[in-house]
PQR file of N, CA, C, O and H, with PARSE charges and radii, in Angstrom:
ATOM      1  N   UNK A   1       0.748  -1.370  -0.011 -0.4000 1.5000
ATOM      2  CA  UNK A   1      -0.032   0.465  -0.240 -0.0000 2.0000
ATOM      3  C   UNK A   1       0.837   1.194  -0.102  0.5500 1.7000
ATOM      4  O   UNK A   1       0.695   2.178  -0.829 -0.5500 1.4000
ATOM      5  N   UNK A   2       2.152   1.230   0.789 -0.4000 1.5000
ATOM      6  CA  UNK A   2       2.686   3.133   0.844 -0.0000 2.0000
ATOM      7  C   UNK A   2       3.465   2.773  -0.602  0.5500 1.7000
ATOM      8  O   UNK A   2       4.010   3.732  -1.151 -0.5500 1.4000
ATOM      9  H   UNK A   2       2.267   0.431   1.379  0.4000 1.0000
ATOM     10  N   UNK A   3       3.570   1.293  -1.345 -0.4000 1.5000
ATOM     11  CA  UNK A   3       4.743   2.032  -2.406 -0.0000 2.0000
ATOM     12  C   UNK A   3       3.610   2.532  -3.753  0.5500 1.7000
ATOM     13  O   UNK A   3       3.887   3.468  -4.504 -0.5500 1.4000
ATOM     14  H   UNK A   3       3.128   0.514  -0.899  0.4000 1.0000
ATOM     15  N   UNK A   4       2.420   1.775  -3.860 -0.4000 1.5000
ATOM     16  CA  UNK A   4       1.169   2.272  -4.154 -0.0000 2.0000
ATOM     17  C   UNK A   4       1.105   3.705  -4.223  0.5500 1.7000
ATOM     18  O   UNK A   4       0.774   4.326  -5.233 -0.5500 1.4000
ATOM     19  H   UNK A   4       2.195   1.015  -3.250  0.4000 1.0000
ATOM     20  N   UNK A   5       1.572   4.441  -2.635 -0.4000 1.5000
ATOM     21  CA  UNK A   5       1.260   5.604  -2.409 -0.0000 2.0000
ATOM     22  C   UNK A   5       2.314   6.953  -3.145  0.5500 1.7000
ATOM     23  O   UNK A   5       2.090   8.059  -3.638 -0.5500 1.4000
ATOM     24  H   UNK A   5       1.841   3.936  -1.814  0.4000 1.0000
ATOM     25  N   UNK A   6       3.484   6.142  -2.884 -0.4000 1.5000
ATOM     26  CA  UNK A   6       4.875   6.827  -2.983 -0.0000 2.0000
ATOM     27  C   UNK A   6       4.660   6.562  -5.397  0.5500 1.7000
ATOM     28  O   UNK A   6       4.871   7.286  -6.370 -0.5500 1.4000
ATOM     29  H   UNK A   6       3.666   5.244  -2.484  0.4000 1.0000
ATOM     30  N   UNK A   7       4.235   5.351  -5.205 -0.4000 1.5000
ATOM     31  CA  UNK A   7       3.838   5.720  -6.905 -0.0000 2.0000
ATOM     32  C   UNK A   7       3.052   6.745  -8.184  0.5500 1.7000
ATOM     33  O   UNK A   7       3.358   7.302  -9.239 -0.5500 1.4000
ATOM     34  H   UNK A   7       4.064   4.763  -4.414  0.4000 1.0000
ATOM     35  N   UNK A   8       1.687   6.528  -7.159 -0.4000 1.5000
ATOM     36  CA  UNK A   8       1.184   7.935  -6.790 -0.0000 2.0000
ATOM     37  C   UNK A   8       1.839   9.055  -7.347  0.5500 1.7000
ATOM     38  O   UNK A   8       1.771   9.554  -8.470 -0.5500 1.4000
ATOM     39  H   UNK A   8       1.438   6.076  -6.302  0.4000 1.0000
ATOM     40  N   UNK A   9       2.811   9.498  -5.836 -0.4000 1.5000
ATOM     41  CA  UNK A   9       3.296  11.209  -5.392 -0.0000 2.0000
ATOM     42  C   UNK A   9       4.034  10.864  -6.465  0.5500 1.7000
ATOM     43  O   UNK A   9       4.100  11.905  -7.118 -0.5500 1.4000
ATOM     44  H   UNK A   9       2.866   9.092  -4.924  0.4000 1.0000
ATOM     45  N   UNK A  10       4.846   9.713  -7.247 -0.4000 1.5000
ATOM     46  CA  UNK A  10       6.022  10.018  -7.978 -0.0000 2.0000
ATOM     47  C   UNK A  10       5.183  10.941  -9.675  0.5500 1.7000
ATOM     48  O   UNK A  10       5.764  11.627 -10.516 -0.5500 1.4000
ATOM     49  H   UNK A  10       4.792   8.867  -6.716  0.4000 1.0000
ATOM     50  N   UNK A  11       3.876  10.596  -9.608 -0.4000 1.5000
ATOM     51  CA  UNK A  11       2.646  10.433 -10.937 -0.0000 2.0000
ATOM     52  C   UNK A  11       2.512  11.446 -10.735  0.5500 1.7000
ATOM     53  O   UNK A  11       2.438  11.909 -11.873 -0.5500 1.4000
ATOM     54  H   UNK A  11       3.405  10.038  -8.925  0.4000 1.0000
ATOM     55  N   UNK A  12       2.364  12.629  -9.760 -0.4000 1.5000
ATOM     56  CA  UNK A  12       1.896  14.009  -8.834 -0.0000 2.0000
ATOM     57  C   UNK A  12       2.787  15.007  -9.644  0.5500 1.7000
ATOM     58  O   UNK A  12       2.548  16.015 -10.308 -0.5500 1.4000
ATOM     59  H   UNK A  12       2.424  12.253  -8.835  0.4000 1.0000
ATOM     60  N   UNK A  13       4.320  14.056  -9.192 -0.4000 1.5000
ATOM     61  CA  UNK A  13       5.534  14.920  -8.852 -0.0000 2.0000
ATOM     62  C   UNK A  13       5.806  14.760 -10.513  0.5500 1.7000
ATOM     63  O   UNK A  13       6.938  14.299 -10.371 -0.5500 1.4000
ATOM     64  H   UNK A  13       4.515  13.237  -8.652  0.4000 1.0000
ATOM     65  N   UNK A  14       5.668  14.783 -11.662 -0.4000 1.5000
ATOM     66  CA  UNK A  14       6.139  14.210 -13.036 -0.0000 2.0000
ATOM     67  C   UNK A  14       7.387  13.355 -13.206  0.5500 1.7000
ATOM     68  O   UNK A  14       8.356  13.460 -13.958 -0.5500 1.4000
ATOM     69  H   UNK A  14       4.748  15.158 -11.778  0.4000 1.0000
ATOM     70  N   UNK A  15       7.031  12.417 -12.205 -0.4000 1.5000
ATOM     71  CA  UNK A  15       8.308  11.692 -12.275 -0.0000 2.0000
ATOM     72  C   UNK A  15       7.968  10.389 -12.674  0.5500 1.7000
ATOM     73  O   UNK A  15       8.381   9.417 -12.040 -0.5500 1.4000
ATOM     74  H   UNK A  15       6.243  12.331 -11.595  0.4000 1.0000
ATOM     75  N   UNK A  16       7.165  10.265 -13.787 -0.4000 1.5000
ATOM     76  CA  UNK A  16       6.955   8.481 -14.247 -0.0000 2.0000
ATOM     77  C   UNK A  16       7.653   7.884 -14.543  0.5500 1.7000
ATOM     78  O   UNK A  16       7.140   6.767 -14.468 -0.5500 1.4000
ATOM     79  H   UNK A  16       6.830  11.055 -14.302  0.4000 1.0000
ATOM     80  N   UNK A  17       9.090   7.735 -15.054 -0.4000 1.5000
ATOM     81  CA  UNK A  17       9.682   6.392 -14.404 -0.0000 2.0000
ATOM     82  C   UNK A  17      10.072   6.189 -13.333  0.5500 1.7000
ATOM     83  O   UNK A  17      10.694   5.221 -12.895 -0.5500 1.4000
ATOM     84  H   UNK A  17       9.507   8.642 -15.115  0.4000 1.0000
ATOM     85  N   UNK A  18       9.673   7.235 -12.774 -0.4000 1.5000
ATOM     86  CA  UNK A  18      10.302   6.254 -11.010 -0.0000 2.0000
ATOM     87  C   UNK A  18       9.212   5.375 -10.605  0.5500 1.7000
ATOM     88  O   UNK A  18       9.322   4.226 -10.177 -0.5500 1.4000
ATOM     89  H   UNK A  18       9.168   8.022 -13.130  0.4000 1.0000
ATOM     90  N   UNK A  19       7.781   6.280 -10.853 -0.4000 1.5000
ATOM     91  CA  UNK A  19       6.310   5.598 -10.493 -0.0000 2.0000
ATOM     92  C   UNK A  19       6.251   4.067 -11.063  0.5500 1.7000
ATOM     93  O   UNK A  19       5.975   2.981 -10.553 -0.5500 1.4000
ATOM     94  H   UNK A  19       7.691   7.213 -11.200  0.4000 1.0000
ATOM     95  N   UNK A  20       6.754   4.625 -12.733 -0.4000 1.5000
ATOM     96  CA  UNK A  20       6.705   2.793 -13.566 -0.0000 2.0000
ATOM     97  C   UNK A  20       8.225   1.868 -12.251  0.5500 1.7000
ATOM     98  O   UNK A  20       8.620   0.705 -12.173 -0.5500 1.4000
ATOM     99  H   UNK A  20       6.978   5.507 -13.147  0.4000 1.0000
ATOM    100  N   UNK A  21       8.415   2.505 -11.871 -0.4000 1.5000
ATOM    101  CA  UNK A  21       9.373   1.438 -11.226 -0.0000 2.0000
ATOM    102  C   UNK A  21       8.633   0.930  -9.827  0.5500 1.7000
ATOM    103  O   UNK A  21       8.418  -0.278  -9.723 -0.5500 1.4000
ATOM    104  H   UNK A  21       8.094   3.450 -11.934  0.4000 1.0000
ATOM    105  N   UNK A  22       8.352   1.561  -9.061 -0.4000 1.5000
ATOM    106  CA  UNK A  22       7.617   1.563  -8.598 -0.0000 2.0000
ATOM    107  C   UNK A  22       6.860   0.488  -7.998  0.5500 1.7000
ATOM    108  O   UNK A  22       7.124  -0.444  -7.239 -0.5500 1.4000
ATOM    109  H   UNK A  22       8.527   2.542  -9.145  0.4000 1.0000
ATOM    110  N   UNK A  23       5.322   1.139  -8.882 -0.4000 1.5000
ATOM    111  CA  UNK A  23       4.664   0.368  -9.616 -0.0000 2.0000
ATOM    112  C   UNK A  23       5.092  -1.534  -9.899  0.5500 1.7000
ATOM    113  O   UNK A  23       4.680  -2.550  -9.338 -0.5500 1.4000
ATOM    114  H   UNK A  23       5.107   1.896  -9.499  0.4000 1.0000
ATOM    115  N   UNK A  24       5.875  -1.355 -10.788 -0.4000 1.5000
ATOM    116  CA  UNK A  24       6.342  -2.621 -11.386 -0.0000 2.0000
ATOM    117  C   UNK A  24       6.416  -3.424 -10.515  0.5500 1.7000
ATOM    118  O   UNK A  24       5.807  -4.484 -10.373 -0.5500 1.4000
ATOM    119  H   UNK A  24       6.209  -0.530 -11.244  0.4000 1.0000
ATOM    120  N   UNK A  25       7.587  -2.679  -9.558 -0.4000 1.5000
ATOM    121  CA  UNK A  25       8.078  -3.594  -8.169 -0.0000 2.0000
ATOM    122  C   UNK A  25       6.750  -4.034  -7.183  0.5500 1.7000
ATOM    123  O   UNK A  25       7.043  -4.988  -6.463 -0.5500 1.4000
ATOM    124  H   UNK A  25       8.082  -1.818  -9.673  0.4000 1.0000
ATOM    125  N   UNK A  26       5.728  -3.670  -7.051 -0.4000 1.5000
ATOM    126  CA  UNK A  26       4.327  -3.371  -6.134 -0.0000 2.0000
ATOM    127  C   UNK A  26       4.113  -4.690  -7.194  0.5500 1.7000
ATOM    128  O   UNK A  26       4.482  -5.806  -6.827 -0.5500 1.4000
ATOM    129  H   UNK A  26       5.490  -2.895  -7.636  0.4000 1.0000
ATOM    130  N   UNK A  27       3.635  -4.533  -8.224 -0.4000 1.5000
ATOM    131  CA  UNK A  27       2.819  -5.246  -9.320 -0.0000 2.0000
ATOM    132  C   UNK A  27       3.820  -7.455  -9.024  0.5500 1.7000
ATOM    133  O   UNK A  27       3.316  -8.512  -8.645 -0.5500 1.4000
ATOM    134  H   UNK A  27       3.335  -3.627  -8.522  0.4000 1.0000
ATOM    135  N   UNK A  28       4.942  -7.176  -9.364 -0.4000 1.5000
ATOM    136  CA  UNK A  28       5.336  -7.823  -9.602 -0.0000 2.0000
ATOM    137  C   UNK A  28       5.772  -8.972  -8.228  0.5500 1.7000
ATOM    138  O   UNK A  28       6.021 -10.175  -8.159 -0.5500 1.4000
ATOM    139  H   UNK A  28       5.352  -6.317  -9.672  0.4000 1.0000
ATOM    140  N   UNK A  29       5.694  -7.855  -7.275 -0.4000 1.5000
ATOM    141  CA  UNK A  29       5.625  -8.331  -5.693 -0.0000 2.0000
ATOM    142  C   UNK A  29       5.055  -9.902  -5.098  0.5500 1.7000
ATOM    143  O   UNK A  29       5.341 -10.533  -4.081 -0.5500 1.4000
ATOM    144  H   UNK A  29       5.491  -6.877  -7.331  0.4000 1.0000
ATOM    145  N   UNK A  30       4.387 -10.104  -5.919 -0.4000 1.5000
ATOM    146  CA  UNK A  30       3.430 -11.214  -5.264 -0.0000 2.0000
ATOM    147  C   UNK A  30       2.440 -10.551  -3.697  0.5500 1.7000
ATOM    148  O   UNK A  30       2.695 -11.306  -2.759 -0.5500 1.4000
ATOM    149  H   UNK A  30       4.155  -9.591  -6.745  0.4000 1.0000
ATOM    150  N   UNK A  31       1.900  -9.922  -3.456 -0.4000 1.5000
ATOM    151  CA  UNK A  31       1.620  -9.344  -2.266 -0.0000 2.0000
ATOM    152  C   UNK A  31       0.092  -7.896  -2.867  0.5500 1.7000
ATOM    153  O   UNK A  31      -0.892  -7.578  -2.200 -0.5500 1.4000
ATOM    154  H   UNK A  31       1.693  -9.309  -4.218  0.4000 1.0000
ATOM    155  N   UNK A  32       0.443  -7.432  -4.092 -0.4000 1.5000
ATOM    156  CA  UNK A  32      -0.821  -7.106  -4.743 -0.0000 2.0000
ATOM    157  C   UNK A  32      -2.332  -7.921  -3.761  0.5500 1.7000
ATOM    158  O   UNK A  32      -2.627  -9.075  -4.071 -0.5500 1.4000
ATOM    159  H   UNK A  32       1.243  -7.690  -4.634  0.4000 1.0000
ATOM    160  N   UNK A  33      -3.112  -7.234  -2.695 -0.4000 1.5000
ATOM    161  CA  UNK A  33      -4.888  -8.092  -2.728 -0.0000 2.0000
ATOM    162  C   UNK A  33      -5.156  -6.996  -4.043  0.5500 1.7000
ATOM    163  O   UNK A  33      -4.537  -6.040  -4.511 -0.5500 1.4000
ATOM    164  H   UNK A  33      -2.872  -6.297  -2.443  0.4000 1.0000
ATOM    165  N   UNK A  34      -6.400  -7.685  -4.343 -0.4000 1.5000
ATOM    166  CA  UNK A  34      -7.432  -7.702  -5.334 -0.0000 2.0000
ATOM    167  C   UNK A  34      -8.278  -5.668  -4.502  0.5500 1.7000
ATOM    168  O   UNK A  34      -8.702  -4.707  -5.143 -0.5500 1.4000
ATOM    169  H   UNK A  34      -6.903  -8.461  -3.963  0.4000 1.0000
ATOM    170  N   UNK A  35      -8.224  -5.758  -3.790 -0.4000 1.5000
ATOM    171  CA  UNK A  35      -8.970  -4.526  -3.361 -0.0000 2.0000
ATOM    172  C   UNK A  35      -8.439  -3.027  -3.966  0.5500 1.7000
ATOM    173  O   UNK A  35      -8.983  -1.974  -4.299 -0.5500 1.4000
ATOM    174  H   UNK A  35      -7.880  -6.539  -3.269  0.4000 1.0000
ATOM    175  N   UNK A  36      -6.847  -3.639  -3.901 -0.4000 1.5000
ATOM    176  CA  UNK A  36      -5.613  -2.237  -4.890 -0.0000 2.0000
ATOM    177  C   UNK A  36      -5.668  -1.993  -5.781  0.5500 1.7000
ATOM    178  O   UNK A  36      -5.555  -0.830  -6.167 -0.5500 1.4000
ATOM    179  H   UNK A  36      -6.405  -4.495  -3.631  0.4000 1.0000
ATOM    180  N   UNK A  37      -5.941  -3.352  -6.795 -0.4000 1.5000
ATOM    181  CA  UNK A  37      -6.187  -3.393  -8.339 -0.0000 2.0000
ATOM    182  C   UNK A  37      -6.147  -1.944  -9.017  0.5500 1.7000
ATOM    183  O   UNK A  37      -5.399  -1.537  -9.906 -0.5500 1.4000
ATOM    184  H   UNK A  37      -6.033  -4.297  -6.481  0.4000 1.0000
ATOM    185  N   UNK A  38      -7.310  -1.200  -8.243 -0.4000 1.5000
ATOM    186  CA  UNK A  38      -8.190  -0.401  -8.858 -0.0000 2.0000
ATOM    187  C   UNK A  38      -6.453   0.977  -8.725  0.5500 1.7000
ATOM    188  O   UNK A  38      -5.637   1.603  -9.403 -0.5500 1.4000
ATOM    189  H   UNK A  38      -7.918  -1.531  -7.520  0.4000 1.0000
ATOM    190  N   UNK A  39      -6.669   0.826  -8.031 -0.4000 1.5000
ATOM    191  CA  UNK A  39      -5.115   2.222  -7.180 -0.0000 2.0000
ATOM    192  C   UNK A  39      -4.002   1.888  -8.304  0.5500 1.7000
ATOM    193  O   UNK A  39      -3.278   2.874  -8.445 -0.5500 1.4000
ATOM    194  H   UNK A  39      -7.332   0.318  -7.480  0.4000 1.0000
ATOM    195  N   UNK A  40      -3.501   0.454  -9.439 -0.4000 1.5000
ATOM    196  CA  UNK A  40      -2.333   0.538  -9.643 -0.0000 2.0000
ATOM    197  C   UNK A  40      -2.952   0.778 -11.689  0.5500 1.7000
ATOM    198  O   UNK A  40      -2.251   0.902 -12.694 -0.5500 1.4000
ATOM    199  H   UNK A  40      -4.089  -0.347  -9.325  0.4000 1.0000
ATOM    200  N   UNK A  41      -4.206   0.757 -11.568 -0.4000 1.5000
ATOM    201  CA  UNK A  41      -4.600   0.843 -12.833 -0.0000 2.0000
ATOM    202  C   UNK A  41      -4.760   2.972 -12.507  0.5500 1.7000
ATOM    203  O   UNK A  41      -4.491   3.825 -13.353 -0.5500 1.4000
ATOM    204  H   UNK A  41      -4.776   0.656 -10.752  0.4000 1.0000
ATOM    205  N   UNK A  42      -5.092   3.146 -11.546 -0.4000 1.5000
ATOM    206  CA  UNK A  42      -4.823   4.743 -11.563 -0.0000 2.0000
ATOM    207  C   UNK A  42      -3.843   5.390 -11.755  0.5500 1.7000
ATOM    208  O   UNK A  42      -3.679   6.509 -12.241 -0.5500 1.4000
ATOM    209  H   UNK A  42      -5.310   2.453 -10.859  0.4000 1.0000
ATOM    210  N   UNK A  43      -2.972   4.431 -11.238 -0.4000 1.5000
ATOM    211  CA  UNK A  43      -0.702   4.920 -11.358 -0.0000 2.0000
ATOM    212  C   UNK A  43      -0.721   4.596 -12.547  0.5500 1.7000
ATOM    213  O   UNK A  43       0.495   4.503 -12.716 -0.5500 1.4000
ATOM    214  H   UNK A  43      -3.105   3.521 -10.843  0.4000 1.0000
ATOM    215  N   UNK A  44      -1.272   4.285 -13.761 -0.4000 1.5000
ATOM    216  CA  UNK A  44      -0.975   3.131 -15.156 -0.0000 2.0000
ATOM    217  C   UNK A  44      -1.622   4.515 -15.858  0.5500 1.7000
ATOM    218  O   UNK A  44      -1.335   5.130 -16.885 -0.5500 1.4000
ATOM    219  H   UNK A  44      -2.260   4.360 -13.625  0.4000 1.0000
ATOM    220  N   UNK A  45      -2.034   4.593 -15.432 -0.4000 1.5000
ATOM    221  CA  UNK A  45      -3.050   5.859 -16.760 -0.0000 2.0000
ATOM    222  C   UNK A  45      -2.846   7.110 -16.342  0.5500 1.7000
ATOM    223  O   UNK A  45      -3.446   7.926 -17.042 -0.5500 1.4000
ATOM    224  H   UNK A  45      -2.267   4.092 -14.598  0.4000 1.0000
ATOM    225  N   UNK A  46      -1.939   7.785 -15.059 -0.4000 1.5000
ATOM    226  CA  UNK A  46      -1.635   8.716 -15.308 -0.0000 2.0000
ATOM    227  C   UNK A  46       0.097   8.369 -15.440  0.5500 1.7000
ATOM    228  O   UNK A  46       0.736   9.257 -16.005 -0.5500 1.4000
ATOM    229  H   UNK A  46      -1.452   7.122 -14.491  0.4000 1.0000
ATOM    230  N   UNK A  47       0.652   7.512 -15.103 -0.4000 1.5000
ATOM    231  CA  UNK A  47       1.940   7.271 -16.292 -0.0000 2.0000
ATOM    232  C   UNK A  47       2.150   7.550 -17.379  0.5500 1.7000
ATOM    233  O   UNK A  47       3.175   8.141 -17.719 -0.5500 1.4000
ATOM    234  H   UNK A  47       0.133   6.791 -14.644  0.4000 1.0000
ATOM    235  N   UNK A  48       1.076   7.130 -18.311 -0.4000 1.5000
ATOM    236  CA  UNK A  48       0.617   6.386 -19.274 -0.0000 2.0000
ATOM    237  C   UNK A  48       0.312   9.070 -20.129  0.5500 1.7000
ATOM    238  O   UNK A  48       0.902   9.695 -21.009 -0.5500 1.4000
ATOM    239  H   UNK A  48       0.244   6.650 -18.035  0.4000 1.0000
ATOM    240  N   UNK A  49      -0.146   9.236 -19.728 -0.4000 1.5000
ATOM    241  CA  UNK A  49       0.219  10.493 -19.685 -0.0000 2.0000
ATOM    242  C   UNK A  49       1.208  11.384 -19.712  0.5500 1.7000
ATOM    243  O   UNK A  49       1.199  12.584 -19.986 -0.5500 1.4000
ATOM    244  H   UNK A  49      -0.625   8.728 -19.013  0.4000 1.0000
ATOM    245  N   UNK A  50       2.581  10.219 -19.205 -0.4000 1.5000
ATOM    246  CA  UNK A  50       3.533  11.645 -19.524 -0.0000 2.0000
ATOM    247  C   UNK A  50       4.535  10.248 -19.819  0.5500 1.7000
ATOM    248  O   UNK A  50       5.711  10.606 -19.772 -0.5500 1.4000
ATOM    249  H   UNK A  50       2.588   9.244 -18.982  0.4000 1.0000
ATOM    250  N   UNK A  51       4.388   8.573 -20.146 -0.4000 1.5000
ATOM    251  CA  UNK A  51       5.201   8.348 -21.041 -0.0000 2.0000
ATOM    252  C   UNK A  51       4.421   6.981 -21.360  0.5500 1.7000
ATOM    253  O   UNK A  51       4.084   6.283 -20.403 -0.5500 1.4000
ATOM    254  H   UNK A  51       3.433   8.282 -20.185  0.4000 1.0000
ATOM    255  N   UNK A  52       4.273   6.779 -22.005 -0.4000 1.5000
ATOM    256  CA  UNK A  52       3.443   5.706 -22.229 -0.0000 2.0000
ATOM    257  C   UNK A  52       4.083   4.468 -22.689  0.5500 1.7000
ATOM    258  O   UNK A  52       3.565   3.391 -22.980 -0.5500 1.4000
ATOM    259  H   UNK A  52       4.546   7.346 -22.783  0.4000 1.0000
ATOM    260  N   UNK A  53       5.314   4.834 -22.695 -0.4000 1.5000
ATOM    261  CA  UNK A  53       6.267   2.969 -22.881 -0.0000 2.0000
ATOM    262  C   UNK A  53       6.260   2.618 -20.999  0.5500 1.7000
ATOM    263  O   UNK A  53       6.042   1.471 -20.607 -0.5500 1.4000
ATOM    264  H   UNK A  53       5.735   5.710 -22.458  0.4000 1.0000
ATOM    265  N   UNK A  54       6.440   3.401 -20.326 -0.4000 1.5000
ATOM    266  CA  UNK A  54       5.948   2.629 -18.502 -0.0000 2.0000
ATOM    267  C   UNK A  54       4.389   1.915 -18.661  0.5500 1.7000
ATOM    268  O   UNK A  54       3.672   0.915 -18.697 -0.5500 1.4000
ATOM    269  H   UNK A  54       6.617   4.332 -20.645  0.4000 1.0000
ATOM    270  N   UNK A  55       4.495   2.805 -18.695 -0.4000 1.5000
ATOM    271  CA  UNK A  55       2.698   2.910 -18.419 -0.0000 2.0000
ATOM    272  C   UNK A  55       2.291   1.432 -18.979  0.5500 1.7000
ATOM    273  O   UNK A  55       1.533   0.707 -18.334 -0.5500 1.4000
ATOM    274  H   UNK A  55       5.077   3.617 -18.665  0.4000 1.0000
ATOM    275  N   UNK A  56       2.948   0.977 -20.441 -0.4000 1.5000
ATOM    276  CA  UNK A  56       2.872  -0.704 -20.988 -0.0000 2.0000
ATOM    277  C   UNK A  56       3.528  -1.602 -20.499  0.5500 1.7000
ATOM    278  O   UNK A  56       3.356  -2.820 -20.521 -0.5500 1.4000
ATOM    279  H   UNK A  56       3.564   1.566 -20.965  0.4000 1.0000
ATOM    280  N   UNK A  57       4.677  -0.679 -19.828 -0.4000 1.5000
ATOM    281  CA  UNK A  57       5.678  -2.548 -19.304 -0.0000 2.0000
ATOM    282  C   UNK A  57       5.015  -3.013 -18.098  0.5500 1.7000
ATOM    283  O   UNK A  57       4.772  -4.203 -17.900 -0.5500 1.4000
ATOM    284  H   UNK A  57       4.817   0.311 -19.810  0.4000 1.0000
ATOM    285  N   UNK A  58       4.504  -1.379 -16.695 -0.4000 1.5000
ATOM    286  CA  UNK A  58       2.895  -2.151 -15.778 -0.0000 2.0000
ATOM    287  C   UNK A  58       2.451  -3.183 -15.812  0.5500 1.7000
ATOM    288  O   UNK A  58       2.502  -4.265 -15.227 -0.5500 1.4000
ATOM    289  H   UNK A  58       4.702  -0.412 -16.856  0.4000 1.0000
ATOM    290  N   UNK A  59       1.343  -2.036 -17.696 -0.4000 1.5000
ATOM    291  CA  UNK A  59       0.605  -2.827 -16.955 -0.0000 2.0000
ATOM    292  C   UNK A  59       0.682  -4.442 -18.177  0.5500 1.7000
ATOM    293  O   UNK A  59      -0.334  -5.135 -18.137 -0.5500 1.4000
ATOM    294  H   UNK A  59       1.302  -1.157 -18.171  0.4000 1.0000
ATOM    295  N   UNK A  60       1.411  -4.752 -18.795 -0.4000 1.5000
ATOM    296  CA  UNK A  60       1.368  -6.278 -18.709 -0.0000 2.0000
ATOM    297  C   UNK A  60       1.861  -6.526 -18.002  0.5500 1.7000
ATOM    298  O   UNK A  60       1.839  -7.755 -18.059 -0.5500 1.4000
ATOM    299  H   UNK A  60       2.237  -4.189 -18.827  0.4000 1.0000
ATOM    300  N   UNK A  61       2.642  -6.143 -16.868 -0.4000 1.5000
ATOM    301  CA  UNK A  61       3.514  -6.864 -16.087 -0.0000 2.0000
ATOM    302  C   UNK A  61       1.853  -7.225 -15.576  0.5500 1.7000
ATOM    303  O   UNK A  61       1.264  -8.201 -16.040 -0.5500 1.4000
ATOM    304  H   UNK A  61       2.660  -5.145 -16.821  0.4000 1.0000
ATOM    305  N   UNK A  62       1.266  -6.369 -14.648 -0.4000 1.5000
ATOM    306  CA  UNK A  62       0.110  -6.518 -13.838 -0.0000 2.0000
ATOM    307  C   UNK A  62      -0.797  -7.535 -14.801  0.5500 1.7000
ATOM    308  O   UNK A  62      -1.048  -8.572 -14.187 -0.5500 1.4000
ATOM    309  H   UNK A  62       1.745  -5.575 -14.271  0.4000 1.0000
ATOM    310  N   UNK A  63      -1.246  -7.517 -15.888 -0.4000 1.5000
ATOM    311  CA  UNK A  63      -2.186  -8.622 -16.851 -0.0000 2.0000
ATOM    312  C   UNK A  63      -1.202  -9.479 -17.012  0.5500 1.7000
ATOM    313  O   UNK A  63      -1.904 -10.489 -16.955 -0.5500 1.4000
ATOM    314  H   UNK A  63      -1.042  -6.675 -16.387  0.4000 1.0000
ATOM    315  N   UNK A  64       0.119  -9.985 -17.206 -0.4000 1.5000
ATOM    316  CA  UNK A  64       0.631 -11.535 -16.782 -0.0000 2.0000
ATOM    317  C   UNK A  64       0.618 -11.915 -15.030  0.5500 1.7000
ATOM    318  O   UNK A  64       1.006 -13.043 -14.729 -0.5500 1.4000
ATOM    319  H   UNK A  64       0.690  -9.165 -17.252  0.4000 1.0000
ATOM    320  N   UNK A  65       0.345 -11.336 -14.338 -0.4000 1.5000
ATOM    321  CA  UNK A  65       0.482 -12.296 -12.478 -0.0000 2.0000
ATOM    322  C   UNK A  65      -1.115 -11.852 -12.458  0.5500 1.7000
ATOM    323  O   UNK A  65      -1.655 -12.823 -11.927 -0.5500 1.4000
ATOM    324  H   UNK A  65       0.029 -10.419 -14.583  0.4000 1.0000
ATOM    325  N   UNK A  66      -2.327 -10.713 -12.819 -0.4000 1.5000
ATOM    326  CA  UNK A  66      -3.260 -11.395 -12.182 -0.0000 2.0000
ATOM    327  C   UNK A  66      -4.915 -11.658 -12.609  0.5500 1.7000
ATOM    328  O   UNK A  66      -5.964 -12.019 -12.076 -0.5500 1.4000
ATOM    329  H   UNK A  66      -1.888  -9.925 -13.251  0.4000 1.0000
ATOM    330  N   UNK A  67      -4.153 -11.017 -14.567 -0.4000 1.5000
ATOM    331  CA  UNK A  67      -5.909 -10.990 -15.568 -0.0000 2.0000
ATOM    332  C   UNK A  67      -4.711 -12.792 -16.134  0.5500 1.7000
ATOM    333  O   UNK A  67      -3.658 -12.555 -16.726 -0.5500 1.4000
ATOM    334  H   UNK A  67      -3.300 -10.724 -15.000  0.4000 1.0000
ATOM    335  N   UNK A  68      -4.860 -13.398 -16.021 -0.4000 1.5000
ATOM    336  CA  UNK A  68      -3.730 -14.988 -16.571 -0.0000 2.0000
ATOM    337  C   UNK A  68      -4.660 -15.872 -15.811  0.5500 1.7000
ATOM    338  O   UNK A  68      -4.466 -17.087 -15.775 -0.5500 1.4000
ATOM    339  H   UNK A  68      -5.715 -13.591 -15.540  0.4000 1.0000
TER
END
C-alpha cells in the first residue's frame, strides 16, 4: 500500500519513470491484494499521460500476474 502511495506521488511530481519502477515492483511482488487493483489502474493512467512505455510495462506485468 505504501509503495502504491509513493508511485502515485511520483506521478503527481511528474516523475513517470520512477513511478513506473515502483509500481512494477508492487505488481511483481505477489503481495498486491485485489482491493488495490484499481489503484494500479489509476497509477498506470497517470504514467501513460507522461510516459507511454513505462505505463505499458506496468500494464503488461499486471495483466500477466493478475489477469492470466
